[in-house]
mmCIF file of the N, C-alpha and C atoms, coordinates in Angstrom:
data_MODEL
# 
_entry.id   MODEL 
# 
loop_
_atom_site.group_PDB 
_atom_site.id 
_atom_site.type_symbol 
_atom_site.label_atom_id 
_atom_site.label_alt_id 
_atom_site.label_comp_id 
_atom_site.label_asym_id 
_atom_site.label_entity_id 
_atom_site.label_seq_id 
_atom_site.pdbx_PDB_ins_code 
_atom_site.Cartn_x 
_atom_site.Cartn_y 
_atom_site.Cartn_z 
_atom_site.occupancy 
_atom_site.B_iso_or_equiv 
_atom_site.pdbx_formal_charge 
_atom_site.auth_seq_id 
_atom_site.auth_comp_id 
_atom_site.auth_asym_id 
_atom_site.auth_atom_id 
_atom_site.pdbx_PDB_model_num 
ATOM 1   N N  . UNK A 1 1  ? 6.380   -12.558 17.329  1.00 0.00 ? 1  UNK A N  1 
ATOM 2   C CA . UNK A 1 1  ? 4.704   -13.152 17.870  1.00 0.00 ? 1  UNK A CA 1 
ATOM 3   C C  . UNK A 1 1  ? 4.578   -13.951 16.911  1.00 0.00 ? 1  UNK A C  1 
ATOM 4   N N  . UNK A 1 2  ? 4.371   -14.951 17.116  1.00 0.00 ? 2  UNK A N  1 
ATOM 5   C CA . UNK A 1 2  ? 3.511   -16.611 17.478  1.00 0.00 ? 2  UNK A CA 1 
ATOM 6   C C  . UNK A 1 2  ? 1.859   -16.740 16.791  1.00 0.00 ? 2  UNK A C  1 
ATOM 7   N N  . UNK A 1 3  ? 1.494   -16.396 15.541  1.00 0.00 ? 3  UNK A N  1 
ATOM 8   C CA . UNK A 1 3  ? 0.274   -15.898 15.628  1.00 0.00 ? 3  UNK A CA 1 
ATOM 9   C C  . UNK A 1 3  ? -0.396  -14.672 15.511  1.00 0.00 ? 3  UNK A C  1 
ATOM 10  N N  . UNK A 1 4  ? -1.573  -14.593 15.134  1.00 0.00 ? 4  UNK A N  1 
ATOM 11  C CA . UNK A 1 4  ? -2.644  -13.270 14.454  1.00 0.00 ? 4  UNK A CA 1 
ATOM 12  C C  . UNK A 1 4  ? -3.079  -13.295 16.416  1.00 0.00 ? 4  UNK A C  1 
ATOM 13  N N  . UNK A 1 5  ? -3.197  -11.942 16.664  1.00 0.00 ? 5  UNK A N  1 
ATOM 14  C CA . UNK A 1 5  ? -4.382  -11.610 17.828  1.00 0.00 ? 5  UNK A CA 1 
ATOM 15  C C  . UNK A 1 5  ? -5.085  -11.116 17.527  1.00 0.00 ? 5  UNK A C  1 
ATOM 16  N N  . UNK A 1 6  ? -5.606  -10.949 16.688  1.00 0.00 ? 6  UNK A N  1 
ATOM 17  C CA . UNK A 1 6  ? -6.853  -10.173 15.989  1.00 0.00 ? 6  UNK A CA 1 
ATOM 18  C C  . UNK A 1 6  ? -7.436  -11.085 14.796  1.00 0.00 ? 6  UNK A C  1 
ATOM 19  N N  . UNK A 1 7  ? -8.347  -11.811 15.405  1.00 0.00 ? 7  UNK A N  1 
ATOM 20  C CA . UNK A 1 7  ? -9.264  -12.383 14.522  1.00 0.00 ? 7  UNK A CA 1 
ATOM 21  C C  . UNK A 1 7  ? -9.742  -11.751 13.286  1.00 0.00 ? 7  UNK A C  1 
ATOM 22  N N  . UNK A 1 8  ? -10.245 -12.923 12.126  1.00 0.00 ? 8  UNK A N  1 
ATOM 23  C CA . UNK A 1 8  ? -10.319 -11.629 10.918  1.00 0.00 ? 8  UNK A CA 1 
ATOM 24  C C  . UNK A 1 8  ? -11.455 -10.748 10.959  1.00 0.00 ? 8  UNK A C  1 
ATOM 25  N N  . UNK A 1 9  ? -12.542 -11.287 11.921  1.00 0.00 ? 9  UNK A N  1 
ATOM 26  C CA . UNK A 1 9  ? -13.649 -9.854  11.749  1.00 0.00 ? 9  UNK A CA 1 
ATOM 27  C C  . UNK A 1 9  ? -12.767 -9.006  12.805  1.00 0.00 ? 9  UNK A C  1 
ATOM 28  N N  . UNK A 1 10 ? -12.350 -8.741  13.760  1.00 0.00 ? 10 UNK A N  1 
ATOM 29  C CA . UNK A 1 10 ? -11.786 -7.858  14.691  1.00 0.00 ? 10 UNK A CA 1 
ATOM 30  C C  . UNK A 1 10 ? -10.798 -7.354  13.280  1.00 0.00 ? 10 UNK A C  1 
ATOM 31  N N  . UNK A 1 11 ? -10.465 -7.981  12.911  1.00 0.00 ? 11 UNK A N  1 
ATOM 32  C CA . UNK A 1 11 ? -9.147  -7.230  11.220  1.00 0.00 ? 11 UNK A CA 1 
ATOM 33  C C  . UNK A 1 11 ? -10.120 -6.885  10.765  1.00 0.00 ? 11 UNK A C  1 
ATOM 34  N N  . UNK A 1 12 ? -10.801 -6.943  10.423  1.00 0.00 ? 12 UNK A N  1 
ATOM 35  C CA . UNK A 1 12 ? -11.902 -6.757  8.756   1.00 0.00 ? 12 UNK A CA 1 
ATOM 36  C C  . UNK A 1 12 ? -12.359 -5.216  9.642   1.00 0.00 ? 12 UNK A C  1 
ATOM 37  N N  . UNK A 1 13 ? -13.339 -5.447  10.685  1.00 0.00 ? 13 UNK A N  1 
ATOM 38  C CA . UNK A 1 13 ? -13.599 -4.131  11.635  1.00 0.00 ? 13 UNK A CA 1 
ATOM 39  C C  . UNK A 1 13 ? -13.083 -2.489  11.754  1.00 0.00 ? 13 UNK A C  1 
ATOM 40  N N  . UNK A 1 14 ? -11.552 -3.130  12.800  1.00 0.00 ? 14 UNK A N  1 
ATOM 41  C CA . UNK A 1 14 ? -10.445 -2.336  12.613  1.00 0.00 ? 14 UNK A CA 1 
ATOM 42  C C  . UNK A 1 14 ? -9.451  -1.743  10.864  1.00 0.00 ? 14 UNK A C  1 
ATOM 43  N N  . UNK A 1 15 ? -9.998  -2.574  10.208  1.00 0.00 ? 15 UNK A N  1 
ATOM 44  C CA . UNK A 1 15 ? -9.713  -2.376  8.664   1.00 0.00 ? 15 UNK A CA 1 
ATOM 45  C C  . UNK A 1 15 ? -10.781 -0.948  8.326   1.00 0.00 ? 15 UNK A C  1 
ATOM 46  N N  . UNK A 1 16 ? -11.852 -1.191  8.545   1.00 0.00 ? 16 UNK A N  1 
ATOM 47  C CA . UNK A 1 16 ? -13.022 -0.781  8.205   1.00 0.00 ? 16 UNK A CA 1 
ATOM 48  C C  . UNK A 1 16 ? -13.169 1.387   8.624   1.00 0.00 ? 16 UNK A C  1 
ATOM 49  N N  . UNK A 1 17 ? -12.472 0.758   9.571   1.00 0.00 ? 17 UNK A N  1 
ATOM 50  C CA . UNK A 1 17 ? -12.671 2.214   10.545  1.00 0.00 ? 17 UNK A CA 1 
ATOM 51  C C  . UNK A 1 17 ? -10.723 3.166   9.820   1.00 0.00 ? 17 UNK A C  1 
ATOM 52  N N  . UNK A 1 18 ? -9.379  2.319   10.050  1.00 0.00 ? 18 UNK A N  1 
ATOM 53  C CA . UNK A 1 18 ? -8.872  2.385   9.447   1.00 0.00 ? 18 UNK A CA 1 
ATOM 54  C C  . UNK A 1 18 ? -8.299  3.469   8.553   1.00 0.00 ? 18 UNK A C  1 
ATOM 55  N N  . UNK A 1 19 ? -8.615  2.135   7.662   1.00 0.00 ? 19 UNK A N  1 
ATOM 56  C CA . UNK A 1 19 ? -8.273  1.625   6.216   1.00 0.00 ? 19 UNK A CA 1 
ATOM 57  C C  . UNK A 1 19 ? -6.504  2.127   5.635   1.00 0.00 ? 19 UNK A C  1 
ATOM 58  N N  . UNK A 1 20 ? -5.478  2.080   6.360   1.00 0.00 ? 20 UNK A N  1 
ATOM 59  C CA . UNK A 1 20 ? -4.294  2.468   5.821   1.00 0.00 ? 20 UNK A CA 1 
ATOM 60  C C  . UNK A 1 20 ? -3.339  1.676   6.597   1.00 0.00 ? 20 UNK A C  1 
ATOM 61  N N  . UNK A 1 21 ? -2.693  0.679   5.543   1.00 0.00 ? 21 UNK A N  1 
ATOM 62  C CA . UNK A 1 21 ? -1.546  0.222   6.010   1.00 0.00 ? 21 UNK A CA 1 
ATOM 63  C C  . UNK A 1 21 ? -0.712  0.904   6.856   1.00 0.00 ? 21 UNK A C  1 
ATOM 64  N N  . UNK A 1 22 ? -0.297  1.503   6.638   1.00 0.00 ? 22 UNK A N  1 
ATOM 65  C CA . UNK A 1 22 ? 1.284   2.420   7.637   1.00 0.00 ? 22 UNK A CA 1 
ATOM 66  C C  . UNK A 1 22 ? 0.333   2.789   8.671   1.00 0.00 ? 22 UNK A C  1 
ATOM 67  N N  . UNK A 1 23 ? -0.893  3.758   8.872   1.00 0.00 ? 23 UNK A N  1 
ATOM 68  C CA . UNK A 1 23 ? -1.419  3.778   10.169  1.00 0.00 ? 23 UNK A CA 1 
ATOM 69  C C  . UNK A 1 23 ? -2.527  2.384   11.416  1.00 0.00 ? 23 UNK A C  1 
ATOM 70  N N  . UNK A 1 24 ? -2.581  0.944   10.315  1.00 0.00 ? 24 UNK A N  1 
ATOM 71  C CA . UNK A 1 24 ? -3.159  0.112   11.294  1.00 0.00 ? 24 UNK A CA 1 
ATOM 72  C C  . UNK A 1 24 ? -1.988  -0.602  11.272  1.00 0.00 ? 24 UNK A C  1 
ATOM 73  N N  . UNK A 1 25 ? -0.733  -0.898  10.871  1.00 0.00 ? 25 UNK A N  1 
ATOM 74  C CA . UNK A 1 25 ? 1.067   -1.792  11.198  1.00 0.00 ? 25 UNK A CA 1 
ATOM 75  C C  . UNK A 1 25 ? 1.055   -0.466  12.897  1.00 0.00 ? 25 UNK A C  1 
ATOM 76  N N  . UNK A 1 26 ? 1.109   0.812   12.548  1.00 0.00 ? 26 UNK A N  1 
ATOM 77  C CA . UNK A 1 26 ? 1.048   1.223   13.803  1.00 0.00 ? 26 UNK A CA 1 
ATOM 78  C C  . UNK A 1 26 ? 0.669   1.525   15.198  1.00 0.00 ? 26 UNK A C  1 
ATOM 79  N N  . UNK A 1 27 ? -0.831  1.329   14.083  1.00 0.00 ? 27 UNK A N  1 
ATOM 80  C CA . UNK A 1 27 ? -1.176  1.240   16.264  1.00 0.00 ? 27 UNK A CA 1 
ATOM 81  C C  . UNK A 1 27 ? -1.453  -0.409  16.634  1.00 0.00 ? 27 UNK A C  1 
ATOM 82  N N  . UNK A 1 28 ? -1.451  -1.317  15.717  1.00 0.00 ? 28 UNK A N  1 
ATOM 83  C CA . UNK A 1 28 ? -1.274  -2.394  16.357  1.00 0.00 ? 28 UNK A CA 1 
ATOM 84  C C  . UNK A 1 28 ? 0.206   -3.433  16.359  1.00 0.00 ? 28 UNK A C  1 
ATOM 85  N N  . UNK A 1 29 ? 1.368   -2.420  16.315  1.00 0.00 ? 29 UNK A N  1 
ATOM 86  C CA . UNK A 1 29 ? 2.571   -3.621  16.085  1.00 0.00 ? 29 UNK A CA 1 
ATOM 87  C C  . UNK A 1 29 ? 2.692   -4.164  15.611  1.00 0.00 ? 29 UNK A C  1 
ATOM 88  N N  . UNK A 1 30 ? 2.335   -3.901  14.016  1.00 0.00 ? 30 UNK A N  1 
ATOM 89  C CA . UNK A 1 30 ? 2.622   -4.593  13.296  1.00 0.00 ? 30 UNK A CA 1 
ATOM 90  C C  . UNK A 1 30 ? 3.590   -4.294  12.064  1.00 0.00 ? 30 UNK A C  1 
ATOM 91  N N  . UNK A 1 31 ? 4.583   -5.721  11.092  1.00 0.00 ? 31 UNK A N  1 
ATOM 92  C CA . UNK A 1 31 ? 5.678   -4.781  9.694   1.00 0.00 ? 31 UNK A CA 1 
ATOM 93  C C  . UNK A 1 31 ? 3.747   -4.661  9.228   1.00 0.00 ? 31 UNK A C  1 
ATOM 94  N N  . UNK A 1 32 ? 3.859   -3.432  8.033   1.00 0.00 ? 32 UNK A N  1 
ATOM 95  C CA . UNK A 1 32 ? 3.141   -2.977  7.169   1.00 0.00 ? 32 UNK A CA 1 
ATOM 96  C C  . UNK A 1 32 ? 3.020   -4.076  6.209   1.00 0.00 ? 32 UNK A C  1 
ATOM 97  N N  . UNK A 1 33 ? 4.634   -5.024  5.999   1.00 0.00 ? 33 UNK A N  1 
ATOM 98  C CA . UNK A 1 33 ? 3.870   -5.872  4.969   1.00 0.00 ? 33 UNK A CA 1 
ATOM 99  C C  . UNK A 1 33 ? 3.624   -7.027  5.255   1.00 0.00 ? 33 UNK A C  1 
ATOM 100 N N  . UNK A 1 34 ? 3.446   -7.371  6.536   1.00 0.00 ? 34 UNK A N  1 
ATOM 101 C CA . UNK A 1 34 ? 2.741   -8.142  7.087   1.00 0.00 ? 34 UNK A CA 1 
ATOM 102 C C  . UNK A 1 34 ? 0.718   -7.746  7.253   1.00 0.00 ? 34 UNK A C  1 
ATOM 103 N N  . UNK A 1 35 ? 1.164   -6.796  6.798   1.00 0.00 ? 35 UNK A N  1 
ATOM 104 C CA . UNK A 1 35 ? -0.719  -5.883  7.435   1.00 0.00 ? 35 UNK A CA 1 
ATOM 105 C C  . UNK A 1 35 ? -1.384  -5.825  5.829   1.00 0.00 ? 35 UNK A C  1 
ATOM 106 N N  . UNK A 1 36 ? -0.672  -6.086  4.716   1.00 0.00 ? 36 UNK A N  1 
ATOM 107 C CA . UNK A 1 36 ? -0.615  -5.958  3.477   1.00 0.00 ? 36 UNK A CA 1 
ATOM 108 C C  . UNK A 1 36 ? -0.995  -7.931  3.121   1.00 0.00 ? 36 UNK A C  1 
ATOM 109 N N  . UNK A 1 37 ? 0.159   -8.659  3.677   1.00 0.00 ? 37 UNK A N  1 
ATOM 110 C CA . UNK A 1 37 ? -0.449  -9.897  3.833   1.00 0.00 ? 37 UNK A CA 1 
ATOM 111 C C  . UNK A 1 37 ? -1.043  -10.479 3.835   1.00 0.00 ? 37 UNK A C  1 
ATOM 112 N N  . UNK A 1 38 ? -1.743  -10.279 5.264   1.00 0.00 ? 38 UNK A N  1 
ATOM 113 C CA . UNK A 1 38 ? -3.134  -10.864 5.888   1.00 0.00 ? 38 UNK A CA 1 
ATOM 114 C C  . UNK A 1 38 ? -4.246  -9.894  5.026   1.00 0.00 ? 38 UNK A C  1 
ATOM 115 N N  . UNK A 1 39 ? -4.159  -9.162  4.491   1.00 0.00 ? 39 UNK A N  1 
ATOM 116 C CA . UNK A 1 39 ? -5.301  -8.291  4.506   1.00 0.00 ? 39 UNK A CA 1 
ATOM 117 C C  . UNK A 1 39 ? -5.904  -8.620  3.078   1.00 0.00 ? 39 UNK A C  1 
ATOM 118 N N  . UNK A 1 40 ? -4.507  -8.683  2.216   1.00 0.00 ? 40 UNK A N  1 
ATOM 119 C CA . UNK A 1 40 ? -4.695  -10.226 0.629   1.00 0.00 ? 40 UNK A CA 1 
ATOM 120 C C  . UNK A 1 40 ? -5.212  -11.447 1.205   1.00 0.00 ? 40 UNK A C  1 
ATOM 121 N N  . UNK A 1 41 ? -5.092  -11.954 2.213   1.00 0.00 ? 41 UNK A N  1 
ATOM 122 C CA . UNK A 1 41 ? -5.008  -13.643 2.543   1.00 0.00 ? 41 UNK A CA 1 
ATOM 123 C C  . UNK A 1 41 ? -6.383  -13.442 2.865   1.00 0.00 ? 41 UNK A C  1 
ATOM 124 N N  . UNK A 1 42 ? -7.420  -11.821 4.081   1.00 0.00 ? 42 UNK A N  1 
ATOM 125 C CA . UNK A 1 42 ? -8.435  -12.461 4.614   1.00 0.00 ? 42 UNK A CA 1 
ATOM 126 C C  . UNK A 1 42 ? -9.521  -12.259 2.991   1.00 0.00 ? 42 UNK A C  1 
ATOM 127 N N  . UNK A 1 43 ? -9.177  -11.012 2.018   1.00 0.00 ? 43 UNK A N  1 
ATOM 128 C CA . UNK A 1 43 ? -9.817  -10.718 0.968   1.00 0.00 ? 43 UNK A CA 1 
ATOM 129 C C  . UNK A 1 43 ? -10.541 -12.104 0.207   1.00 0.00 ? 43 UNK A C  1 
ATOM 130 N N  . UNK A 1 44 ? -8.846  -12.840 -0.021  1.00 0.00 ? 44 UNK A N  1 
ATOM 131 C CA . UNK A 1 44 ? -9.014  -14.307 -0.503  1.00 0.00 ? 44 UNK A CA 1 
ATOM 132 C C  . UNK A 1 44 ? -10.504 -15.189 0.395   1.00 0.00 ? 44 UNK A C  1 
ATOM 133 N N  . UNK A 1 45 ? -9.506  -15.106 0.993   1.00 0.00 ? 45 UNK A N  1 
ATOM 134 C CA . UNK A 1 45 ? -10.918 -16.467 2.170   1.00 0.00 ? 45 UNK A CA 1 
ATOM 135 C C  . UNK A 1 45 ? -12.150 -15.917 2.222   1.00 0.00 ? 45 UNK A C  1 
ATOM 136 N N  . UNK A 1 46 ? -12.531 -14.599 2.676   1.00 0.00 ? 46 UNK A N  1 
ATOM 137 C CA . UNK A 1 46 ? -14.073 -14.254 2.694   1.00 0.00 ? 46 UNK A CA 1 
ATOM 138 C C  . UNK A 1 46 ? -14.275 -13.623 1.393   1.00 0.00 ? 46 UNK A C  1 
ATOM 139 N N  . UNK A 1 47 ? -13.910 -13.837 0.055   1.00 0.00 ? 47 UNK A N  1 
ATOM 140 C CA . UNK A 1 47 ? -14.378 -13.421 -1.375  1.00 0.00 ? 47 UNK A CA 1 
ATOM 141 C C  . UNK A 1 47 ? -14.931 -11.498 -1.034  1.00 0.00 ? 47 UNK A C  1 
ATOM 142 N N  . UNK A 1 48 ? -14.179 -10.793 -0.341  1.00 0.00 ? 48 UNK A N  1 
ATOM 143 C CA . UNK A 1 48 ? -14.428 -9.625  0.133   1.00 0.00 ? 48 UNK A CA 1 
ATOM 144 C C  . UNK A 1 48 ? -13.205 -8.266  -0.564  1.00 0.00 ? 48 UNK A C  1 
ATOM 145 N N  . UNK A 1 49 ? -13.621 -7.498  0.079   1.00 0.00 ? 49 UNK A N  1 
ATOM 146 C CA . UNK A 1 49 ? -12.640 -6.620  -0.727  1.00 0.00 ? 49 UNK A CA 1 
ATOM 147 C C  . UNK A 1 49 ? -12.528 -5.423  0.734   1.00 0.00 ? 49 UNK A C  1 
ATOM 148 N N  . UNK A 1 50 ? -11.188 -5.107  0.663   1.00 0.00 ? 50 UNK A N  1 
ATOM 149 C CA . UNK A 1 50 ? -10.963 -4.132  1.659   1.00 0.00 ? 50 UNK A CA 1 
ATOM 150 C C  . UNK A 1 50 ? -9.859  -2.965  0.984   1.00 0.00 ? 50 UNK A C  1 
ATOM 151 N N  . UNK A 1 51 ? -11.128 -2.077  0.665   1.00 0.00 ? 51 UNK A N  1 
ATOM 152 C CA . UNK A 1 51 ? -10.444 -1.182  -0.121  1.00 0.00 ? 51 UNK A CA 1 
ATOM 153 C C  . UNK A 1 51 ? -9.231  0.310   0.742   1.00 0.00 ? 51 UNK A C  1 
ATOM 154 N N  . UNK A 1 52 ? -8.031  0.741   0.753   1.00 0.00 ? 52 UNK A N  1 
ATOM 155 C CA . UNK A 1 52 ? -7.453  1.305   1.299   1.00 0.00 ? 52 UNK A CA 1 
ATOM 156 C C  . UNK A 1 52 ? -8.161  3.093   0.718   1.00 0.00 ? 52 UNK A C  1 
ATOM 157 N N  . UNK A 1 53 ? -7.833  3.850   1.530   1.00 0.00 ? 53 UNK A N  1 
ATOM 158 C CA . UNK A 1 53 ? -8.138  5.275   1.542   1.00 0.00 ? 53 UNK A CA 1 
ATOM 159 C C  . UNK A 1 53 ? -7.261  5.548   0.356   1.00 0.00 ? 53 UNK A C  1 
ATOM 160 N N  . UNK A 1 54 ? -7.926  6.971   -0.157  1.00 0.00 ? 54 UNK A N  1 
ATOM 161 C CA . UNK A 1 54 ? -7.573  7.028   -2.236  1.00 0.00 ? 54 UNK A CA 1 
ATOM 162 C C  . UNK A 1 54 ? -5.685  8.270   -1.255  1.00 0.00 ? 54 UNK A C  1 
ATOM 163 N N  . UNK A 1 55 ? -4.576  7.630   -1.775  1.00 0.00 ? 55 UNK A N  1 
ATOM 164 C CA . UNK A 1 55 ? -3.349  8.177   -1.754  1.00 0.00 ? 55 UNK A CA 1 
ATOM 165 C C  . UNK A 1 55 ? -3.326  10.043  -2.154  1.00 0.00 ? 55 UNK A C  1 
ATOM 166 N N  . UNK A 1 56 ? -3.547  10.765  -1.513  1.00 0.00 ? 56 UNK A N  1 
ATOM 167 C CA . UNK A 1 56 ? -3.502  12.199  -1.543  1.00 0.00 ? 56 UNK A CA 1 
ATOM 168 C C  . UNK A 1 56 ? -2.080  12.820  -2.283  1.00 0.00 ? 56 UNK A C  1 
ATOM 169 N N  . UNK A 1 57 ? -0.457  11.968  -1.147  1.00 0.00 ? 57 UNK A N  1 
ATOM 170 C CA . UNK A 1 57 ? 0.432   12.158  -1.413  1.00 0.00 ? 57 UNK A CA 1 
ATOM 171 C C  . UNK A 1 57 ? 0.775   12.375  -2.272  1.00 0.00 ? 57 UNK A C  1 
ATOM 172 N N  . UNK A 1 58 ? -0.018  11.788  -3.675  1.00 0.00 ? 58 UNK A N  1 
ATOM 173 C CA . UNK A 1 58 ? 0.868   11.885  -4.864  1.00 0.00 ? 58 UNK A CA 1 
ATOM 174 C C  . UNK A 1 58 ? 0.071   12.598  -5.133  1.00 0.00 ? 58 UNK A C  1 
ATOM 175 N N  . UNK A 1 59 ? 0.962   13.517  -6.481  1.00 0.00 ? 59 UNK A N  1 
ATOM 176 C CA . UNK A 1 59 ? 0.168   14.692  -7.451  1.00 0.00 ? 59 UNK A CA 1 
ATOM 177 C C  . UNK A 1 59 ? 0.844   14.655  -9.040  1.00 0.00 ? 59 UNK A C  1 
ATOM 178 N N  . UNK A 1 60 ? 0.664   14.237  -9.854  1.00 0.00 ? 60 UNK A N  1 
ATOM 179 C CA . UNK A 1 60 ? 0.719   14.401  -11.398 1.00 0.00 ? 60 UNK A CA 1 
ATOM 180 C C  . UNK A 1 60 ? 2.026   15.082  -11.877 1.00 0.00 ? 60 UNK A C  1 
ATOM 181 N N  . UNK A 1 61 ? 3.406   15.054  -12.033 1.00 0.00 ? 61 UNK A N  1 
ATOM 182 C CA . UNK A 1 61 ? 4.014   16.251  -12.616 1.00 0.00 ? 61 UNK A CA 1 
ATOM 183 C C  . UNK A 1 61 ? 3.018   17.670  -13.073 1.00 0.00 ? 61 UNK A C  1 
ATOM 184 N N  . UNK A 1 62 ? 3.933   18.462  -13.160 1.00 0.00 ? 62 UNK A N  1 
ATOM 185 C CA . UNK A 1 62 ? 3.672   19.208  -14.039 1.00 0.00 ? 62 UNK A CA 1 
ATOM 186 C C  . UNK A 1 62 ? 3.764   19.278  -14.764 1.00 0.00 ? 62 UNK A C  1 
ATOM 187 N N  . UNK A 1 63 ? 3.127   20.200  -15.839 1.00 0.00 ? 63 UNK A N  1 
ATOM 188 C CA . UNK A 1 63 ? 3.943   20.052  -17.799 1.00 0.00 ? 63 UNK A CA 1 
ATOM 189 C C  . UNK A 1 63 ? 4.358   20.807  -17.429 1.00 0.00 ? 63 UNK A C  1 
ATOM 190 N N  . UNK A 1 64 ? 5.462   21.599  -18.092 1.00 0.00 ? 64 UNK A N  1 
ATOM 191 C CA . UNK A 1 64 ? 5.931   23.322  -18.569 1.00 0.00 ? 64 UNK A CA 1 
ATOM 192 C C  . UNK A 1 64 ? 5.813   22.914  -19.938 1.00 0.00 ? 64 UNK A C  1 
ATOM 193 N N  . UNK A 1 65 ? 5.255   25.014  -20.093 1.00 0.00 ? 65 UNK A N  1 
ATOM 194 C CA . UNK A 1 65 ? 4.575   24.703  -21.280 1.00 0.00 ? 65 UNK A CA 1 
ATOM 195 C C  . UNK A 1 65 ? 6.030   25.581  -22.261 1.00 0.00 ? 65 UNK A C  1 
ATOM 196 N N  . UNK A 1 66 ? 6.133   25.084  -23.461 1.00 0.00 ? 66 UNK A N  1 
ATOM 197 C CA . UNK A 1 66 ? 6.927   25.311  -24.339 1.00 0.00 ? 66 UNK A CA 1 
ATOM 198 C C  . UNK A 1 66 ? 6.997   26.692  -24.785 1.00 0.00 ? 66 UNK A C  1 
ATOM 199 N N  . UNK A 1 67 ? 7.497   27.631  -25.112 1.00 0.00 ? 67 UNK A N  1 
ATOM 200 C CA . UNK A 1 67 ? 7.453   28.838  -25.517 1.00 0.00 ? 67 UNK A CA 1 
ATOM 201 C C  . UNK A 1 67 ? 7.853   28.601  -27.585 1.00 0.00 ? 67 UNK A C  1 
ATOM 202 N N  . UNK A 1 68 ? 7.076   28.991  -27.821 1.00 0.00 ? 68 UNK A N  1 
ATOM 203 C CA . UNK A 1 68 ? 7.194   29.497  -29.151 1.00 0.00 ? 68 UNK A CA 1 
ATOM 204 C C  . UNK A 1 68 ? 8.684   29.688  -29.377 1.00 0.00 ? 68 UNK A C  1 
ATOM 205 N N  . UNK A 1 69 ? 9.126   28.717  -30.730 1.00 0.00 ? 69 UNK A N  1 
ATOM 206 C CA . UNK A 1 69 ? 10.830  29.431  -31.123 1.00 0.00 ? 69 UNK A CA 1 
ATOM 207 C C  . UNK A 1 69 ? 11.476  28.674  -30.064 1.00 0.00 ? 69 UNK A C  1 
ATOM 208 N N  . UNK A 1 70 ? 11.197  27.945  -29.278 1.00 0.00 ? 70 UNK A N  1 
ATOM 209 C CA . UNK A 1 70 ? 12.074  27.269  -28.524 1.00 0.00 ? 70 UNK A CA 1 
ATOM 210 C C  . UNK A 1 70 ? 12.005  25.839  -28.246 1.00 0.00 ? 70 UNK A C  1 
# 
């Protein structure tokens, strides 16, 4: 695909609804890396922040308690 088919304003509006690079890429038929690059360039060009949703897949590893004498 040559060029962008979403304007910056359309991208920003869609991003505010979806807020996930993977979901955005699958909805619009883009590569995830392209979504990240486009988002970063729009943030720099318009001096705004386009935050992502908090990824809840990561959980901190559980710490094993050590018993006395071991």
